[in-house]
C-alpha positions as CSV (number, residue, x, y, z in Angstrom):
1,M,-2.9,-15.4,-14.7
2,P,-1.2,-17.6,-11.9
3,R,1.2,-15.9,-9.6
4,E,4.0,-18.0,-11.2
5,A,3.1,-17.0,-14.6
6,R,2.8,-13.2,-13.8
7,V,6.5,-13.3,-12.3
8,E,7.7,-15.2,-15.3
9,A,5.8,-12.8,-17.6
10,I,7.5,-9.7,-15.9
11,R,10.9,-11.4,-16.1
12,Q,10.6,-12.1,-19.7
13,A,9.6,-8.6,-20.8
14,L,12.4,-7.0,-18.6
15,E,14.9,-9.5,-20.0
16,A,13.9,-8.7,-23.4
17,A,13.8,-5.0,-22.9
18,F,17.1,-4.6,-20.9
19,A,19.2,-7.5,-21.1
20,P,19.8,-7.1,-17.2
21,S,23.0,-8.3,-15.4
22,V,20.7,-8.7,-12.4
23,L,17.1,-9.2,-12.4
24,E,15.1,-10.2,-9.2
25,V,11.2,-10.2,-9.3
26,R,9.2,-11.0,-6.1
27,D,5.4,-11.4,-5.9
28,D,4.4,-9.3,-2.6
29,S,0.6,-9.9,-3.3
30,A,-0.1,-12.0,-0.3
31,R,1.3,-9.1,1.9
32,H,-1.6,-7.0,0.6
33,A,-4.4,-9.2,0.9
34,G,-7.6,-7.4,1.5
35,H,-6.0,-4.2,0.4
36,A,-8.6,-2.4,-1.9
37,G,-6.5,-2.3,-5.0
38,A,-5.8,-6.0,-4.8
39,R,-9.6,-6.8,-5.0
40,D,-9.3,-6.7,-8.9
41,G,-7.0,-9.6,-8.8
42,R,-3.9,-7.8,-10.1
43,G,-0.9,-8.3,-8.1
44,H,1.9,-6.2,-6.1
45,F,5.6,-6.9,-7.3
46,D,8.9,-5.9,-6.2
47,V,11.6,-5.5,-8.8
48,R,15.2,-5.0,-8.7
49,I,16.9,-4.6,-12.2
50,V,20.5,-3.7,-13.0
51,S,21.2,-2.9,-16.4
52,A,23.8,-1.1,-18.7
53,R,20.9,0.4,-20.7
54,F,20.0,2.6,-17.6
55,A,23.5,4.3,-17.7
56,G,23.2,8.1,-18.0
57,M,19.1,7.8,-17.2
58,A,17.7,9.7,-14.2
59,P,15.8,7.6,-11.8
60,L,12.2,8.8,-13.1
61,A,13.5,7.8,-16.7
62,R,14.3,4.5,-15.7
63,H,11.1,3.8,-13.9
64,R,9.3,4.9,-17.0
65,A,11.2,2.7,-19.2
66,V,10.4,-0.2,-16.9
67,Y,6.8,0.6,-17.0
68,A,6.9,1.0,-20.8
69,A,8.6,-2.5,-21.2
70,L,5.9,-4.1,-19.0
71,G,3.3,-2.7,-21.4
72,G,-0.1,-4.3,-20.9
73,L,0.7,-6.3,-17.8
74,M,0.5,-3.0,-16.2
75,A,-3.2,-2.8,-17.0
76,T,-4.0,-6.5,-16.8
77,D,-1.7,-8.2,-13.8
78,I,0.2,-5.7,-12.0
79,H,-1.4,-3.4,-9.4
80,A,1.6,-2.1,-7.6
81,L,5.0,-2.0,-8.6
82,S,8.2,-1.2,-6.5
83,I,11.2,-0.6,-8.6
84,R,15.0,-0.4,-8.0
85,A,16.5,0.1,-11.4
86,E,20.3,0.6,-11.2
87,S,23.0,0.8,-13.9
């Protein structure tokens, strides 16, 4: 999947799951070129998401919720994901 399409797929999945007030998705794959984990073609991404749905959740639970929302993308398109999830 092209980079722009990956960012859009991540954005759509997170918008659907969390209705965020803030959502920033950055593709950092170019910074990891040549990295062993990048050889399979999956990307490195940075996500900042603010959603009321995270209220009362511990940071680990927020991260798990983001991973669950991204589902199959974690296996097919995302190698590494930096998450800042806030309520």
